[in-house]
N, C-alpha and C positions, 0 to 999 in steps of 0.2 A: 035121419031122413034127408032126402034131397030137397033143395029149395031152388027157386028160380035164379037164373044167372044174374039178374039185376042186382042181387045182394053181394056179388063177388067183389073182391078188393082190387081187382085188376082194372086199370084205367088206360084206355088207348090214347095215343098221341092226339093232341088237339088239332093238328094240321098234318097233311101228308109229309112224310119224311123221304129223303133220298135213301136208296139201299144202304149206303155207307152210314148215314145217320142212324138208321134203324138198327143196324148191326152193332154200332158203338153203344147205343142205349141198352140193347139186350145184354151185351157182354159187361157193360158197366154195372148193371144191377145183379148179375148172376154171381153167387158166392163161389162157384166152382169153375168160372170161365178159364182159369189158368190150366185146367185139366184137358181142355179141348185140344185135339191134334192141330199142330201148326199148319198142316196141309189143308185142313178144312177151312181155316181162316184165310189162307192165301187164295184159295179158290174164289172166295167171296169178294176179293179185291176187284174183280171184273164184273160184278153183278150189275144188271141193267134195271131190274124191277124186283119188287118183293110183295109178298102176300102174308097176312097173319090171320089165323082163325082159331077159335076156341075148339079144342078137340074133345074134352070131357071135363066134368066137374062133379065134386061131391061136397056136401055140407052136412055136418053132424055134430050136435052138442057144442056149438060154438066154434068148432074147428072146420076149416075149409081147405079144399085142394082143387086147383084147376090145372089143366094141361093145355098148352097152346102149340100150334104148329106154325113155324115161321119158314117160308120158302122163298128162295132167291132164284131168279132166272139169270143164267150166265151168258156171256157173249158168244159162247160156242153152241148155244141152244139147249144145254143141259140145265138141270136144276139141282140145288142143294137145300136140304131141309135140316133145321135145328129144332129140337123139342124143348119147350120150357115148362118147368114145373113150378107152380106158385102155391105156397101153403103157409099156414100160421100155427104149425104144431110145435115150434121151438119154444123154450121158456120165454115168457113175456108175450107170446102170441103175435109178435111182429111179423109182417109178411116176409117170407124168405123166397128167393128166386134161385133156381138151378137150371142149367141148360145141358142138353145131351145131344150127341150126334146121331143116335138112332133110337128107334122105338123100344128096342129090347132093354137098353140102358134106362130109358124112361120108366118102363114097367118095373124094373128092379128097384129103382129109387122110390117109386110110388109104394111098393110093397113094404118098404121100411118105415113108412109113416104110421103113427099110432092112430089109425082110423080103421073102422070096421071093414073087414075084407069081404063080408057076405052081403053087403048092400051094393047093388049094381049102380054103375055110373049112369048119368043120363047123357045122351049124345045130342049135340045141336048141329045138325048137318048144314044148316044155312045160317051162319052167323060169321061174317067176315068183315074185317075192318077196311080192306081194300079190294079192288077188283081181282077176281081169280087170275092167277098166272096161267096163260094158255100154254099148251104143249106145242112146241114148234113143229111144223110139218116138213121142214126142209133142213138140209145141212148147208149152212150159210158160210160164205167166205168173206171175212172182213176186207173191205176195199173202199175205193172212192165211190161208194154206192150212190150217194146223193147226186154226184155228177153223172153217173150212169143213168139214173132216172131222168135227169134233166135232158140229156142227149136223146134218150128214147122218146120222150114226149115231143121234143123239138122236131124229130124226123117223121113223126106221125102225120100223114096227109089227110086222114078222114076228119070231116068237120065235127063229128060227135065224139072225138077223142076226149079223155079226161082233161079237165080244165085246171084253172089256177089253184083251186082248193086242194086238189090232189097233189099238184106240184109243190104246194107249200108243205103239206104233210110229209112228202118224201125228202124234204131238206133234212129231216131227222134220220134218214136211212144211213146205216153204217156198215151193213153187210147185205149181200144178195146172192141169189142162185138163179141160173138160167137153165131151164129144161125144155126140151122139145116135146110137145103134145102130139100124139098121133091120132089118126082117125080121118074119115072122109070129110070133105073132098080133098084129094091129094093132087090129082092131075085131071084136067078136062081133055079127054081124048088122048091118043098115043103121043102126039107131038104138041098137045095143047098147053095152055098156061098152067103153071104149078102153084100150089099153095103150101105154106109152112106155118105152123102155129107154135109159138113159144110162150112159156110162162116166165115172167120176170118177177121173182118173189123177193121182197125186201123186208129186212128186219129193222125195226125202228128202235130208237134208244130207250123208249119206255117199255120195250118187250113185245109190242104189237107187231103183227105181220100184215103186209099189204101186197097184193099181186096185181100186176098189169099183164094183159094178154096181147101179144104182138102177132099180127097176121102179115106175112110176107107173101106177095103174089105177083104174077106177071099179067094180070087181066088189065092191061093198059093199051092205049092205041098203038104205041110203038113197041110193046112187049118188054118194056123196062121193068125192073123190080120196084114195087111200091110197098111202103110200110104203113100199116094201120095199127092203132092201139086202142084197146077196149078195157073197161074196168072189170069185166067178168068173162069167164070162159064161154058161157052161153051166148053172150053178145058177140064174141069173136066168131064162134062157130056159125051163128046165124048170118053174120056178114059174109062169111066164106060161102055158105050155101046160096045166098042171094046172088053173089057174083058168079058162082059156078052155074047157076040156073040161067042167068042172063047170057053168059058166054055160050052155053050150050044152045040156047035159042038162036043166038046170032050166028053160030056155026052151022 
């Protein structure tokens, strides 16, 4: 019969680990780590963040088996998952750790254990040791992204631009992507001032993403280009609408 997870033998790390430390600990305790493809290990050299969660567990007649999903976020925005099997079915009932690169291999290894196969596992969908790794929304280019963020905020002329706290967060940016967002307003009148909206998306070293929204327009007394920066797309578009409305009335 299944029992609550609290009786499981697995113990998470006492403090947050770096992606490299977590991988080293996982491979160090796995009996079959030498069987992992070299390519899979090389990919994890550039990991930025990681997440671990209990996938399933079974306890029966003094024997137990748990499976864990370990996922790393890579610098190119992709993710790599390793599957860990923990059980005490070997002679002496000491905990044994095994690691696999895909779920099919995990299922095959689980089927070899001397545990009843007709008892369903229980699933714990919300039990993670670290914050979930987000799926990146952009294709990032590693560059001097922290300096790009600094220069973007410096040239912003709107008084409600993101402040020192955002600037500090962006010192951890190491990759970014710039895309133009379309939609009205674009131009006020046939020969009137123009508006352009850009999203500057930054990837931080802990795997998080942060976007700044840049409005470029010529609604200025002398018609020169002006840069404004906002923390959200809604705030940027609202600012564009306000300026377009005022310019239309003035015209």
